[in-house]
C-alpha positions, 0 to 999 in steps of 0.5 A: 949411489957411489961416485958422482961426476959433475956435468955442465949442461945448457938449456934454453931459457924457457925450459930452465924457467919451467924447471926452476918454476917446478923446483920453486913450487915447494918440491924439496929436491935439488937441481941435481936430484931433479936432473938425476931423476929426469935422466933415469926416466928418460933412459927407461923410456929409451930402453922401453922404446928399444925393446918395442922395436926389437919385438916389432922386428922379431915379429916381422922376421917370424911372420912368414914362418907363423903364417906357414905354421897356421896354414899347415894347422888349418890344412890339418884341421880341414883334413881331420874334419873331412875324415870325421864327416866321412866316417860319420856319414858311413854310420848311417 
């Protein structure tokens, strides 16, 4: 894992009691391993939330263009159907 740095943190008693209870329940990981994994999970959660927000912003930015393209496609389809129906009616 490479070089490690020491970090001193403060936790409320109730949160630390939960951590200690979990670690005492038979899990074979140290406090350091527990907090390393907790930080990894939390950072992955933050990255996922950031990606969701970026996607949301992108969809909002593109919404007007997408609506215009859809309207253009709908108009084109309507014109094609009208042309087809006119030609079909002329075949009678």
